[in-house]
Phi, psi and omega in degrees: 000321180299321179297317179298320178294315179297321177296320180294336178269006178084017181264131176201162182264175183300320181295321178295322178294314179299320179296323178297317177296315180298326181306325180260013178075025181246162178245131179297314184261012182273208180297152181298134178236126181275168184303319182296323178293318179296315179297320178298320177297318177299309183300320180296314179294323180297321178295323181283329185221068184298336180289345179264014187304315183299315179295319179298317180295323178295316179297319178295322179296320178300314179297314181298321178295316180299319183274353185055044183257108177299323181299313179291317180298318178298320179293323180294329183254020186282079180268336185291325181274341182270334185232138187294318181229162184299325180296318177296322179299316179299317178296321181296322183259004185304320184289343180229029184299336178298333184284345183253145179290154182304314181301319180292317179296322177299321178297318180297322180285346184082016180266130178245121181257000000 
């Protein structure tokens, strides 16, 4: 449970970050890769393996958190454009809801506080 809490707070180790880059065929310590290239790698893999979407979004979130990239983080949590209604979004992310902050999950649910 502590690991899930630390992940939800954006904490991860160097190996997890390197694994996230490798997941998309990128190298952490290799040539510079801009946000658009990383997002493009995500989108390409998502088309090829839509059943892996939750894992892909988690890996993208790790990269976005590390880079402090709002663009990548927004893409990683982009449930509104992928799913027609908030209830479906909640079901889609239910298994990893701990990884998302409450305000963002509330948006997905369509709940406004």
